[in-house]
C-alpha positions as CSV (number, residue, x, y, z in Angstrom):
1,M,-91.7,-1.9,-9.2
2,H,-89.4,-1.1,-6.3
3,S,-90.2,-2.2,-2.8
4,P,-90.8,0.6,-0.2
5,V,-87.5,1.4,1.8
6,W,-88.0,1.4,5.6
7,H,-86.1,4.2,7.2
8,Q,-84.8,4.1,10.9
9,E,-86.6,7.2,12.0
10,C,-89.8,5.6,11.1
11,S,-89.5,2.8,13.6
12,L,-92.1,2.8,16.3
13,T,-89.1,3.3,19.0
14,H,-88.6,6.6,17.5
15,A,-92.1,7.6,17.4
16,P,-92.7,10.9,19.1
17,P,-94.7,10.2,22.8
18,P,-98.3,10.8,22.5
19,P,-99.3,14.5,24.1
20,K,-100.0,14.7,27.4
21,I,-104.0,15.8,28.3
22,K,-104.1,18.2,30.7
23,R,-106.9,17.5,33.0
24,C,-108.9,19.8,35.5
25,S,-107.7,18.8,39.1
26,R,-110.9,18.6,41.2
27,E,-108.8,20.4,43.8
28,H,-109.9,23.5,42.2
29,M,-113.7,22.8,42.1
30,G,-116.2,23.9,44.4
31,H,-119.2,21.9,45.4
32,R,-121.5,24.6,44.4
33,L,-123.1,25.5,41.2
34,E,-123.1,29.1,41.4
35,P,-121.1,31.7,43.6
36,R,-123.0,33.2,46.5
37,I,-122.9,36.5,48.3
38,Q,-123.0,36.4,51.8
39,L,-126.5,38.6,53.1
40,D,-127.1,37.8,56.7
41,S,-130.2,40.1,56.4
42,Q,-133.4,40.0,58.3
43,G,-136.3,38.3,56.4
44,S,-139.4,36.4,56.9
45,L,-140.7,32.7,55.9
46,C,-144.4,31.8,55.5
47,G,-145.9,28.3,54.2
48,M,-148.3,25.8,55.1
49,N,-147.6,22.7,57.6
50,Q,-150.6,20.2,58.1
51,G,-152.6,22.2,56.5
52,R,-152.3,25.2,58.9
53,A,-150.0,28.5,57.8
54,F,-147.0,29.5,59.7
55,L,-144.9,32.9,59.4
56,E,-141.6,33.1,61.2
57,P,-138.7,35.6,60.9
58,A,-135.8,34.4,59.3
59,I,-132.2,35.1,59.0
60,I,-131.0,35.2,55.2
61,R,-127.5,34.1,55.3
62,D,-126.5,34.1,51.4
63,I,-127.9,34.3,48.2
64,S,-127.7,32.9,44.4
65,G,-129.0,33.5,41.3
66,R,-131.2,29.9,42.1
67,G,-131.6,30.3,45.6
68,L,-130.9,31.3,49.5
69,L,-129.5,29.9,52.5
70,V,-132.0,30.9,55.5
71,E,-131.7,30.3,59.0
72,V,-135.0,29.7,61.7
73,E,-135.5,29.2,65.0
74,R,-138.2,26.5,64.4
75,C,-138.3,24.5,61.1
76,F,-141.9,23.6,59.7
77,A,-141.3,23.1,56.6
78,R,-140.0,19.6,55.1
79,P,-137.6,18.9,51.8
80,G,-140.4,19.3,48.9
81,D,-142.7,22.0,50.7
82,I,-142.9,25.1,49.0
83,V,-142.6,28.4,51.0
84,V,-142.5,32.0,50.3
85,V,-139.7,34.1,51.6
86,R,-140.0,37.8,52.0
87,Y,-137.0,40.5,52.2
88,G,-137.9,43.9,52.5
89,Q,-140.3,44.5,49.1
90,Y,-138.9,41.5,47.3
91,K,-140.3,38.1,48.0
92,G,-140.5,34.8,46.1
93,R,-141.8,31.1,46.2
94,F,-139.0,28.7,46.9
95,E,-138.7,24.7,47.4
96,V,-137.2,23.4,50.3
97,I,-134.3,21.2,49.0
98,R,-132.5,20.6,52.7
99,A,-133.4,21.2,56.4
100,Q,-131.2,20.5,59.2
101,K,-130.4,21.5,62.8
102,T,-127.4,23.5,63.7
103,P,-126.2,24.9,66.9
104,H,-127.9,28.4,66.0
105,G,-131.2,27.2,65.1
106,N,-132.2,25.3,61.9
107,E,-130.8,25.8,58.7
108,M,-132.9,25.5,55.0
109,G,-131.2,25.6,51.6
110,L,-134.4,27.0,49.1
111,R,-134.6,26.8,45.6
112,H,-136.1,29.4,43.6
113,A,-139.6,27.9,42.2
114,S,-139.4,30.0,39.0
115,P,-136.6,29.1,36.5
116,A,-135.8,32.9,36.1
117,T,-132.8,33.7,37.8
118,L,-133.3,35.6,41.2
119,F,-132.4,39.1,41.1
120,W,-133.4,41.0,44.3
121,G,-131.9,44.1,43.4
122,F,-128.4,42.4,43.6
123,D,-125.6,42.5,41.4
124,L,-125.1,38.6,41.4
125,P,-122.2,36.9,39.5
126,L,-122.8,35.0,36.5
127,P,-123.1,31.0,37.1
128,A,-120.1,29.4,37.7
129,P,-118.5,27.0,40.0
130,D,-117.2,28.5,42.9
131,S,-114.4,27.3,45.2
132,Y,-116.4,26.5,48.4
133,R,-116.0,22.8,49.4
134,R,-117.6,21.3,52.2
135,P,-115.5,20.1,55.3
136,R,-115.5,16.1,55.0
137,I,-114.2,15.7,58.5
138,E,-117.1,13.4,59.5
139,S,-119.9,11.3,57.6
140,R,-122.9,13.1,56.8
141,R,-125.1,10.1,57.5
142,H,-126.6,10.5,60.9
143,Q,-127.5,6.8,61.1
144,A,-125.1,3.8,60.1
145,R,-126.3,1.9,56.9
146,Y,-126.4,-2.0,56.9
147,L,-125.8,-4.2,54.2
148,H,-129.0,-6.2,53.4
149,E,-131.3,-7.1,50.4
150,L,-134.9,-6.5,51.0
151,A,-137.6,-7.1,48.3
152,V,-139.5,-3.9,48.1
153,E,-142.7,-2.3,46.6
154,I,-142.5,1.5,45.8
155,R,-145.6,3.5,45.2
156,L,-145.0,7.1,43.8
157,E,-147.2,9.8,44.7
158,N,-150.1,10.3,42.2
159,S,-149.0,7.2,40.8
160,C,-151.1,3.7,40.6
161,V,-148.2,1.5,39.1
162,P,-145.8,0.1,41.7
163,I,-142.4,-0.5,41.2
164,W,-140.4,-3.7,42.7
165,S,-136.8,-3.8,43.4
166,T,-134.5,-4.5,45.9
167,T,-132.4,-2.6,48.8
168,S,-128.6,-2.5,48.4
169,D,-128.3,-1.3,52.0
170,I,-130.9,0.0,55.0
171,S,-131.0,2.1,58.4
172,E,-133.3,2.8,60.9
173,A,-133.7,6.3,58.8
174,G,-134.0,4.9,55.3
175,C,-132.4,2.9,52.4
176,F,-131.1,2.6,48.8
177,V,-133.1,0.6,46.3
178,H,-131.8,-0.1,43.0
179,M,-133.5,1.4,40.2
180,L,-132.8,2.1,36.7
181,N,-134.8,5.2,36.1
182,V,-134.3,8.7,37.4
183,V,-136.8,9.6,40.5
184,P,-137.4,13.2,40.9
185,L,-135.5,14.8,44.2
186,A,-137.9,15.3,47.0
187,A,-140.9,13.0,45.5
188,R,-142.8,11.9,48.0
189,L,-143.6,7.8,48.1
190,D,-144.7,4.8,49.9
191,V,-142.3,2.2,50.3
192,A,-143.3,-1.4,51.5
193,M,-140.3,-4.0,52.8
194,W,-140.6,-7.6,53.2
195,I,-139.0,-8.7,56.5
196,G,-139.2,-12.6,56.7
197,T,-142.9,-12.7,56.5
198,A,-144.0,-9.5,57.3
199,K,-144.7,-6.6,55.2
200,I,-143.6,-3.0,56.5
201,W,-145.1,0.3,54.9
202,A,-143.4,3.5,55.8
203,Q,-143.4,7.0,54.0
204,G,-140.5,8.3,52.8
205,V,-139.1,11.2,50.1
206,V,-136.3,10.7,47.5
207,V,-133.1,12.6,48.6
208,S,-130.7,11.1,45.9
209,S,-131.2,9.4,42.4
210,V,-128.6,8.1,39.7
211,G,-130.0,6.9,36.6
212,G,-129.0,3.2,36.2
213,Y,-127.7,2.7,39.9
214,G,-130.5,3.7,42.3
215,T,-132.2,5.9,44.4
216,G,-131.8,7.1,48.0
217,I,-135.0,6.9,50.3
218,R,-135.3,9.0,53.7
219,F,-137.8,7.7,55.9
220,L,-140.8,10.3,57.2
221,A,-142.9,7.8,59.0
222,I,-143.3,3.9,60.1
223,S,-144.9,2.1,62.4
224,Q,-143.8,1.1,65.8
225,E,-144.1,-2.6,64.8
226,G,-142.0,-1.9,61.6
227,R,-139.3,0.1,63.6
228,Q,-138.5,-2.6,66.0
229,R,-138.3,-5.5,63.1
230,L,-136.2,-3.2,61.5
231,R,-134.1,-2.6,64.0
232,K,-133.9,-6.4,64.8
233,L,-133.1,-7.0,61.4
234,I,-130.0,-4.6,60.8
235,A,-128.7,-5.7,64.6
236,N,-127.3,-8.9,62.5
237,S,-126.4,-7.3,59.4
238,P,-122.9,-6.1,58.3
239,R,-122.4,-2.6,58.3
240,V,-121.5,-0.4,55.5
241,K,-117.7,0.8,55.8
242,D,-117.6,4.9,55.5
243,R,-114.2,6.6,55.0
244,R,-115.3,8.9,57.2
245,S,-116.3,8.7,60.9
246,P,-120.1,8.6,61.3
247,H,-122.2,11.3,63.2
248,E,-124.2,9.2,65.2
249,A,-127.6,11.4,65.9
250,S,-130.9,10.5,67.8
251,L,-133.2,9.4,65.6
252,V,-136.0,11.6,65.3
253,W,-139.2,10.4,63.6
254,Q,-141.6,13.1,62.1
255,T,-144.5,10.8,62.4
256,E,-145.4,7.9,64.1
257,L,-147.3,5.1,62.3
258,G,-149.9,3.4,63.7
259,T,-150.5,0.1,61.3
260,D,-148.7,-1.6,58.8
261,S,-150.8,-2.9,56.3
262,E,-151.7,-0.8,53.6
263,P,-150.7,2.8,52.6
264,I,-153.7,5.0,52.7
265,E,-154.4,3.6,56.1
266,W,-151.1,5.4,57.4
267,R,-152.0,8.5,55.1
268,E,-154.9,9.0,57.2
269,A,-152.7,8.3,60.5
270,L,-150.3,11.2,59.3
271,E,-153.3,13.8,58.7
272,T,-154.4,13.2,62.5
């Protein structure tokens, strides 16, 4: 039996280099899941606000197969609310995804409540990432975040099972909580924070959620005492560094609560 002959060309030093994997550059990827068509047309928006119906004119800035971008003078709806938009002979139910102030009024991002593609008589492009990229000159956060680990108790709306966890960072406007499970965006919840020996309740809404990482919560309502304790806490906490300059804005609370004891009490305060 002959031993195998090792040829020079079989040496590892002469092996061809592995093929290069061609990766897609993020420079060519947009921040939107679907292309939009600029509209800038007059419509109307109606919904419910604290048990009262409202109807106001709206300018539909752009449209895609999944939603609209509208601009209104006064914003009565909040993220998670369902509104109806009328445009000529067309109308549809939409979920409010975001609402923010602009120099010209209030801008609202709406997502079609139905899984069917929004039509409204337009020849919309097929779903695909477009080239739009948000400007990253400054941070989108309105309040600075501070590193502080607090024990929290979370009660999701229509759920009696509490969730126990801790915060990663906190601000006057909200907090980020360590959670393994994904929480639906725009879900309403009650969150209790232990600041020293005090248990402070607040009402919040989910603005971000990543499975295995955590959930971002924006506060909608908190008591005066809880707000003061929170400000005193973050005054001595290290600030989270942001790669962009923060946009410091005046904090506007939608509702001020009158008690810290139990969430059912401040729910009643919200309705008055």
